[in-house]
Z-matrix of the N, CA and C atoms (Angstrom, degrees):
N
C 1 1.434
C 2 1.584 1 108.69
N 3 1.332 2 115.22 1 128.94
C 4 1.478 3 117.36 2 178.97
C 5 1.513 4 110.12 3 -81.17
N 6 1.302 5 116.74 4 135.97
C 7 1.486 6 121.56 5 177.37
C 8 1.476 7 105.18 6 -93.03
N 9 1.341 8 115.07 7 122.72
C 10 1.465 9 119.97 8 179.09
C 11 1.523 10 110.56 9 -77.10
N 12 1.279 11 114.72 10 142.16
C 13 1.479 12 124.14 11 -178.90
C 14 1.543 13 105.19 12 -77.46
N 15 1.258 14 117.34 13 134.18
C 16 1.509 15 125.65 14 173.54
C 17 1.537 16 107.43 15 -74.08
N 18 1.311 17 114.70 16 122.34
C 19 1.437 18 121.27 17 -176.08
C 20 1.560 19 111.28 18 -103.20
N 21 1.326 20 113.82 19 -28.03
C 22 1.467 21 117.85 20 -177.90
C 23 1.516 22 111.21 21 -154.10
N 24 1.342 23 117.31 22 155.46
C 25 1.439 24 123.21 23 174.42
C 26 1.514 25 107.44 24 -132.51
N 27 1.339 26 114.09 25 134.94
C 28 1.540 27 117.59 26 -179.60
C 29 1.541 28 105.11 27 -117.46
N 30 1.311 29 113.62 28 130.24
C 31 1.440 30 121.12 29 -177.11
C 32 1.579 31 108.92 30 -109.63
N 33 1.315 32 116.08 31 154.08
C 34 1.513 33 121.02 32 163.41
C 35 1.496 34 105.06 33 -93.05
N 36 1.293 35 118.58 34 159.80
C 37 1.449 36 120.44 35 -176.90
C 38 1.444 37 114.43 36 -93.57
N 39 1.326 38 118.09 37 -58.76
C 40 1.465 39 122.78 38 -174.08
C 41 1.569 40 111.24 39 -75.43
N 42 1.336 41 114.26 40 120.89
C 43 1.426 42 118.43 41 -179.32
C 44 1.520 43 116.22 42 85.46
N 45 1.350 44 116.87 43 -14.78
C 46 1.477 45 121.04 44 176.76
C 47 1.515 46 108.64 45 -108.54
N 48 1.286 47 116.73 46 -64.51
C 49 1.500 48 119.72 47 179.40
C 50 1.603 49 110.02 48 -82.74
N 51 1.318 50 115.60 49 -37.45
C 52 1.446 51 121.89 50 -171.89
C 53 1.512 52 111.46 51 -121.93
N 54 1.340 53 116.54 52 128.26
C 55 1.445 54 121.04 53 176.91
C 56 1.515 55 108.53 54 -78.60
N 57 1.330 56 115.56 55 80.63
C 58 1.492 57 122.97 56 -167.79
C 59 1.579 58 109.94 57 -102.59
N 60 1.253 59 116.76 58 -22.24
C 61 1.494 60 116.89 59 -173.61
C 62 1.518 61 112.20 60 -53.43
N 63 1.346 62 124.81 61 -46.20
C 64 1.389 63 120.45 62 175.58
C 65 1.498 64 116.72 63 -56.43
N 66 1.315 65 114.46 64 -37.80
C 67 1.494 66 120.40 65 178.64
C 68 1.566 67 110.57 66 -64.62
N 69 1.353 68 114.83 67 -49.70
C 70 1.435 69 117.52 68 176.53
C 71 1.490 70 114.17 69 -59.95
N 72 1.326 71 117.41 70 -37.92
C 73 1.428 72 122.72 71 -179.86
C 74 1.579 73 109.96 72 -63.02
N 75 1.299 74 115.01 73 -40.12
C 76 1.488 75 118.38 74 177.99
C 77 1.503 76 111.82 75 -68.81
N 78 1.343 77 117.64 76 -42.29
C 79 1.465 78 122.97 77 175.62
C 80 1.483 79 111.72 78 -57.82
N 81 1.325 80 117.03 79 -49.99
C 82 1.439 81 122.42 80 -179.29
C 83 1.494 82 114.29 81 -64.79
N 84 1.378 83 119.17 82 -33.13
C 85 1.454 84 120.16 83 177.07
C 86 1.503 85 107.02 84 -66.40
N 87 1.323 86 119.85 85 -37.78
C 88 1.431 87 119.95 86 -179.56
C 89 1.517 88 108.59 87 -67.92
N 90 1.348 89 118.96 88 -42.40
C 91 1.508 90 120.73 89 176.14
C 92 1.467 91 115.51 90 -59.41
N 93 1.328 92 114.43 91 -40.59
C 94 1.470 93 116.25 92 177.81
C 95 1.551 94 111.49 93 -59.32
N 96 1.372 95 113.60 94 -41.84
C 97 1.461 96 118.68 95 176.71
C 98 1.512 97 111.42 96 -63.95
N 99 1.312 98 113.71 97 -44.52
C 100 1.533 99 118.96 98 -178.79
C 101 1.498 100 110.49 99 -57.37
N 102 1.335 101 116.85 100 -44.50
C 103 1.517 102 120.40 101 -179.05
C 104 1.500 103 110.18 102 -88.00
N 105 1.320 104 119.48 103 7.52
C 106 1.491 105 122.41 104 176.07
C 107 1.468 106 115.50 105 55.21
N 108 1.429 107 114.23 106 48.24
C 109 1.441 108 117.08 107 174.87
C 110 1.543 109 107.01 108 -119.53
N 111 1.330 110 112.13 109 150.47
C 112 1.444 111 119.76 110 -178.15
C 113 1.552 112 109.99 111 -102.12
N 114 1.326 113 113.08 112 105.13
C 115 1.480 114 118.86 113 176.64
C 116 1.477 115 109.11 114 -119.89
N 117 1.294 116 120.60 115 117.45
C 118 1.443 117 122.22 116 -179.19
C 119 1.563 118 112.29 117 -69.51
N 120 1.314 119 117.46 118 157.08
C 121 1.453 120 118.14 119 179.26
C 122 1.513 121 110.89 120 -57.30
N 123 1.294 122 121.95 121 -37.70
C 124 1.413 123 125.32 122 175.34
C 125 1.514 124 113.39 123 -57.47
N 126 1.402 125 114.60 124 -48.37
C 127 1.424 126 118.97 125 -178.78
C 128 1.511 127 109.72 126 -67.49
N 129 1.263 128 115.84 127 -36.94
C 130 1.500 129 123.50 128 177.89
C 131 1.510 130 109.43 129 -59.92
N 132 1.347 131 115.94 130 -47.19
C 133 1.482 132 121.28 131 -179.03
C 134 1.470 133 110.06 132 -62.42
N 135 1.296 134 119.73 133 -31.01
C 136 1.501 135 121.60 134 -179.11
C 137 1.510 136 110.59 135 -68.05
N 138 1.350 137 119.99 136 -19.00
C 139 1.437 138 122.44 137 -178.72
C 140 1.566 139 112.61 138 -82.95
N 141 1.316 140 118.28 139 -8.35
C 142 1.448 141 122.90 140 177.82
C 143 1.567 142 108.65 141 -53.35
N 144 1.266 143 116.02 142 129.07
C 145 1.462 144 121.04 143 -175.57
C 146 1.533 145 117.47 144 85.75
N 147 1.296 146 114.91 145 -8.84
C 148 1.451 147 121.68 146 178.57
C 149 1.538 148 108.82 147 -89.71
N 150 1.309 149 118.12 148 145.50
C 151 1.454 150 123.27 149 174.64
C 152 1.552 151 108.78 150 -63.40
N 153 1.357 152 116.08 151 153.34
C 154 1.404 153 117.18 152 177.04
C 155 1.485 154 111.60 153 -69.00
N 156 1.353 155 119.76 154 -26.58
C 157 1.482 156 120.18 155 173.42
C 158 1.509 157 111.43 156 -62.73
N 159 1.368 158 116.90 157 -48.97
C 160 1.455 159 118.41 158 177.42
C 161 1.553 160 114.12 159 -62.17
N 162 1.296 161 114.53 160 -41.77
C 163 1.440 162 120.26 161 177.74
C 164 1.547 163 111.59 162 -55.83
N 165 1.323 164 114.62 163 -51.87
C 166 1.469 165 118.94 164 -176.54
C 167 1.545 166 108.91 165 -71.80
N 168 1.259 167 121.76 166 -31.29
C 169 1.451 168 121.91 167 178.13
C 170 1.560 169 108.06 168 -63.10
N 171 1.247 170 118.69 169 -43.47
C 172 1.483 171 122.87 170 176.04
C 173 1.563 172 113.69 171 -63.02
N 174 1.330 173 111.78 172 -44.35
C 175 1.465 174 117.66 173 -179.71
C 176 1.536 175 113.58 174 -66.15
N 177 1.316 176 112.74 175 -39.45
C 178 1.505 177 117.23 176 -179.66
C 179 1.562 178 106.38 177 -69.70
N 180 1.248 179 119.16 178 -39.83
C 181 1.511 180 119.17 179 178.87
C 182 1.492 181 111.43 180 -67.97
N 183 1.383 182 119.23 181 -46.95
C 184 1.468 183 122.26 182 179.27
C 185 1.530 184 116.23 183 -64.97
N 186 1.391 185 115.23 184 -25.34
C 187 1.439 186 119.44 185 -176.25
C 188 1.557 187 111.93 186 -108.56
N 189 1.336 188 115.95 187 3.61
C 190 1.477 189 121.23 188 -178.27
C 191 1.489 190 114.10 189 52.57
N 192 1.374 191 117.24 190 40.44
C 193 1.433 192 120.65 191 -177.38
C 194 1.522 193 109.70 192 -71.63
N 195 1.356 194 113.77 193 146.11
C 196 1.444 195 120.45 194 176.97
C 197 1.540 196 114.72 195 -85.90
N 198 1.361 197 115.58 196 -19.52
C 199 1.462 198 121.51 197 -176.79
C 200 1.545 199 109.20 198 -64.16
N 201 1.242 200 113.45 199 149.73
C 202 1.468 201 125.33 200 177.96
C 203 1.550 202 108.21 201 -75.26
N 204 1.407 203 118.01 202 130.30
C 205 1.413 204 120.63 203 -178.21
C 206 1.509 205 112.22 204 -55.27
N 207 1.347 206 117.12 205 -45.14
C 208 1.493 207 121.45 206 -177.75
C 209 1.563 208 111.40 207 -60.71
N 210 1.307 209 116.92 208 -35.89
C 211 1.485 210 121.38 209 -179.38
C 212 1.587 211 104.76 210 -69.36
N 213 1.265 212 120.35 211 -45.74
C 214 1.424 213 122.38 212 -179.47
C 215 1.535 214 112.34 213 -64.87
N 216 1.318 215 116.36 214 -43.24
C 217 1.526 216 119.67 215 -179.20
C 218 1.485 217 107.25 216 -66.66
N 219 1.347 218 123.30 217 -44.58
C 220 1.451 219 123.08 218 175.15
C 221 1.502 220 111.66 219 -56.42
N 222 1.326 221 118.18 220 -46.76
C 223 1.458 222 120.84 221 179.17
C 224 1.509 223 108.84 222 -61.08
N 225 1.273 224 121.30 223 -41.07
C 226 1.438 225 126.94 224 178.50
C 227 1.552 226 109.04 225 -58.74
N 228 1.320 227 116.64 226 -55.10
C 229 1.464 228 121.81 227 179.86
C 230 1.530 229 113.36 228 -57.07
N 231 1.257 230 112.81 229 -43.95
C 232 1.575 231 117.04 230 -179.59
C 233 1.485 232 109.68 231 -66.40
N 234 1.328 233 116.04 232 -39.92
C 235 1.477 234 121.37 233 -177.19
C 236 1.556 235 109.36 234 -64.67
N 237 1.372 236 116.52 235 -41.54
C 238 1.452 237 123.47 236 -179.62
C 239 1.540 238 106.76 237 -62.43
N 240 1.280 239 119.03 238 -46.99
C 241 1.480 240 122.58 239 -179.28
C 242 1.523 241 109.38 240 -57.18
N 243 1.284 242 115.51 241 -51.53
C 244 1.542 243 121.73 242 -176.11
C 245 1.451 244 108.17 243 -61.93
N 246 1.345 245 117.13 244 -44.76
C 247 1.411 246 119.50 245 -176.67
C 248 1.635 247 111.86 246 -66.73
N 249 1.330 248 115.66 247 -40.06
C 250 1.459 249 118.60 248 -178.03
C 251 1.504 250 108.75 249 -71.19
N 252 1.307 251 120.09 250 -28.95
C 253 1.548 252 122.35 251 178.23
C 254 1.534 253 107.35 252 -64.30
N 255 1.350 254 117.24 253 -34.24
C 256 1.496 255 118.32 254 -173.98
C 257 1.542 256 109.60 255 -97.77
N 258 1.273 257 118.90 256 -8.67
C 259 1.486 258 121.93 257 -173.04
C 260 1.538 259 110.56 258 -70.94
N 261 1.295 260 116.64 259 140.86
C 262 1.460 261 122.36 260 176.30
C 263 1.517 262 112.01 261 -115.40
N 264 1.280 263 118.01 262 -15.15
C 265 1.473 264 122.58 263 -172.32
C 266 1.553 265 115.78 264 -93.29
N 267 1.289 266 116.41 265 1.07
C 268 1.497 267 120.39 266 177.24
C 269 1.539 268 111.29 267 -65.49
N 270 1.337 269 115.21 268 137.29
C 271 1.444 270 115.34 269 -175.73
C 272 1.556 271 109.15 270 -142.27
N 273 1.321 272 113.04 271 156.70
C 274 1.488 273 121.51 272 177.72
C 275 1.531 274 107.46 273 -73.65
N 276 1.270 275 114.25 274 151.59
C 277 1.482 276 119.19 275 170.64
C 278 1.528 277 106.83 276 -68.57
N 279 1.362 278 113.76 277 149.20
C 280 1.446 279 122.13 278 -174.86
C 281 1.534 280 111.57 279 -49.97
N 282 1.369 281 117.67 280 133.16
C 283 1.498 282 125.49 281 176.47
C 284 1.506 283 115.57 282 69.35
N 285 1.357 284 120.17 283 4.76
C 286 1.422 285 122.92 284 -179.43
C 287 1.521 286 112.38 285 -63.45
N 288 1.321 287 116.63 286 -46.75
C 289 1.478 288 119.70 287 -178.65
C 290 1.483 289 113.18 288 -61.55
N 291 1.350 290 115.37 289 -39.29
C 292 1.480 291 120.36 290 177.04
C 293 1.555 292 110.68 291 -64.00
N 294 1.267 293 115.50 292 -41.49
C 295 1.489 294 122.83 293 -178.71
C 296 1.512 295 105.51 294 -63.87
N 297 1.292 296 122.01 295 -51.47
C 298 1.460 297 125.31 296 179.78
C 299 1.496 298 111.47 297 -55.66
N 300 1.310 299 116.96 298 -45.14
C 301 1.416 300 124.16 299 177.37
C 302 1.494 301 114.93 300 -58.50
N 303 1.348 302 111.46 301 -43.35
C 304 1.528 303 119.38 302 179.61
C 305 1.513 304 109.87 303 -69.35
N 306 1.312 305 118.53 304 -42.26
C 307 1.489 306 119.90 305 177.51
C 308 1.487 307 110.13 306 -62.05
N 309 1.323 308 118.29 307 -43.48
C 310 1.482 309 122.62 308 -176.29
C 311 1.543 310 106.77 309 -66.47
N 312 1.327 311 120.74 310 -43.69
C 313 1.430 312 126.21 311 177.17
C 314 1.571 313 111.73 312 -56.78
N 315 1.266 314 113.80 313 -35.78
C 316 1.498 315 118.34 314 -178.07
C 317 1.488 316 113.22 315 -86.67
N 318 1.361 317 115.54 316 -0.23
C 319 1.445 318 121.66 317 177.35
C 320 1.566 319 114.56 318 76.32
N 321 1.345 320 115.86 319 16.51
C 322 1.480 321 120.88 320 178.04
C 323 1.530 322 110.67 321 -83.37
N 324 1.301 323 115.74 322 126.83
C 325 1.474 324 120.65 323 -178.31
C 326 1.547 325 109.29 324 -63.74
N 327 1.295 326 116.73 325 145.40
C 328 1.450 327 120.80 326 -179.07
C 329 1.500 328 109.96 327 -124.84
N 330 1.405 329 114.40 328 128.63
C 331 1.484 330 117.08 329 179.06
C 332 1.517 331 107.84 330 -123.89
N 333 1.352 332 113.39 331 167.09
C 334 1.462 333 120.23 332 179.11
C 335 1.540 334 105.94 333 -135.21
N 336 1.367 335 114.35 334 129.82
C 337 1.470 336 121.64 335 172.76
C 338 1.521 337 107.93 336 -121.61
N 339 1.329 338 113.56 337 126.71
C 340 1.500 339 115.32 338 -176.92
C 341 1.541 340 107.46 339 -144.68
N 342 1.274 341 114.37 340 151.15
C 343 1.494 342 118.07 341 171.71
C 344 1.494 343 113.46 342 -83.47
N 345 1.377 344 114.34 343 -6.07
C 346 1.496 345 119.31 344 174.27
C 347 1.496 346 110.08 345 -69.47
N 348 1.371 347 114.02 346 160.40
C 349 1.523 348 120.56 347 174.62
C 350 1.469 349 110.64 348 -68.59
N 351 1.312 350 112.39 349 153.65
C 352 1.509 351 119.91 350 -179.77
C 353 1.592 352 106.48 351 -59.55
N 354 1.251 353 118.38 352 -41.37
C 355 1.494 354 121.49 353 177.74
C 356 1.513 355 113.58 354 -56.74
N 357 1.353 356 115.83 355 -44.01
C 358 1.424 357 120.50 356 -179.86
C 359 1.526 358 110.56 357 -70.69
N 360 1.287 359 115.65 358 -40.28
C 361 1.467 360 120.79 359 177.86
C 362 1.534 361 110.30 360 -56.95
N 363 1.344 362 114.92 361 -51.02
C 364 1.430 363 119.09 362 179.04
C 365 1.528 364 115.95 363 -57.63
N 366 1.426 365 113.18 364 -44.17
C 367 1.496 366 116.79 365 174.44
C 368 1.495 367 112.68 366 -55.22
N 369 1.336 368 115.75 367 -48.21
C 370 1.466 369 118.19 368 -174.07
C 371 1.574 370 111.74 369 -68.45
N 372 1.344 371 114.83 370 -47.17
C 373 1.435 372 118.66 371 -177.60
C 374 1.560 373 111.43 372 -61.36
N 375 1.376 374 115.43 373 -42.57
C 376 1.475 375 118.93 374 178.63
C 377 1.535 376 109.35 375 -67.21
N 378 1.330 377 120.87 376 -43.51
C 379 1.429 378 123.56 377 178.71
C 380 1.513 379 110.98 378 -55.05
N 381 1.274 380 115.77 379 -45.03
C 382 1.484 381 121.54 380 -177.31
C 383 1.633 382 114.03 381 -85.37
N 384 1.313 383 112.15 382 -0.48
C 385 1.476 384 119.95 383 178.48
C 386 1.467 385 113.17 384 54.89
N 387 1.319 386 114.37 385 50.30
C 388 1.516 387 120.32 386 176.00
C 389 1.515 388 112.31 387 -129.56
N 390 1.361 389 119.07 388 7.18
C 391 1.412 390 122.30 389 -175.45
C 392 1.538 391 110.82 390 -59.16
N 393 1.239 392 120.78 391 -40.24
C 394 1.481 393 125.79 392 -175.17
C 395 1.508 394 113.10 393 -67.15
N 396 1.283 395 120.60 394 -13.38
C 397 1.468 396 120.71 395 176.10
C 398 1.459 397 115.20 396 -73.79
N 399 1.396 398 118.55 397 -20.24
C 400 1.530 399 123.70 398 -170.34
C 401 1.539 400 109.80 399 -99.82
N 402 1.377 401 111.95 400 126.82
C 403 1.425 402 118.15 401 170.99
C 404 1.456 403 116.70 402 -88.28
N 405 1.346 404 114.70 403 -20.61
C 406 1.443 405 121.83 404 177.84
C 407 1.519 406 111.78 405 -143.57
N 408 1.331 407 114.44 406 136.31
C 409 1.477 408 120.13 407 176.47
C 410 1.536 409 109.82 408 -130.83
N 411 1.301 410 116.69 409 129.01
C 412 1.434 411 121.46 410 175.77
C 413 1.531 412 108.38 411 -118.44
N 414 1.292 413 115.64 412 128.30
C 415 1.487 414 119.96 413 -175.15
C 416 1.544 415 110.08 414 -116.39
N 417 1.324 416 116.10 415 163.08
C 418 1.482 417 122.65 416 -177.51
C 419 1.555 418 108.39 417 -83.79
C-alpha cells in the first residue's frame, strides 16, 4: 500500500490553535449582564460550539427581549474585536507553535478555516505572532 504524502493541513482557530473558550466565556458573561439577561453557567456552557446568532436567538426568545437580534449580534461582534485587541492573556494551545514550525520546515502548506470574521482572525494571529505560518485563511 502506498502511503500518500501530506501536502497541506487545515486548522480551526478557536479551541484548536487558540485557547479562546475562557475568553469568549468571560466576554459573553459581560454581554449577558449588559443586556440584562439571566443565563446560568450551565446554560451558557450548552452554547459552546453554537453560532452567536443562534445563541442570541434563543436568549432573546427565552428572555422576551425587545432588542433586535441583528443589533445585539453586531454589538457582540464589535465588543469581541475591541476586547481581543486589548487582551494580553490569549494563548496558543499546547505545542501548537512547535507543530506549525515543524509543518513549515517540512514544506507542508498550512491553512486556517474559522467561523470567526477575517478581522478577528487577523487580530488573533498577529497578536500571537503566527500569521506568517498560514498560506490560506477562510473566514465565516
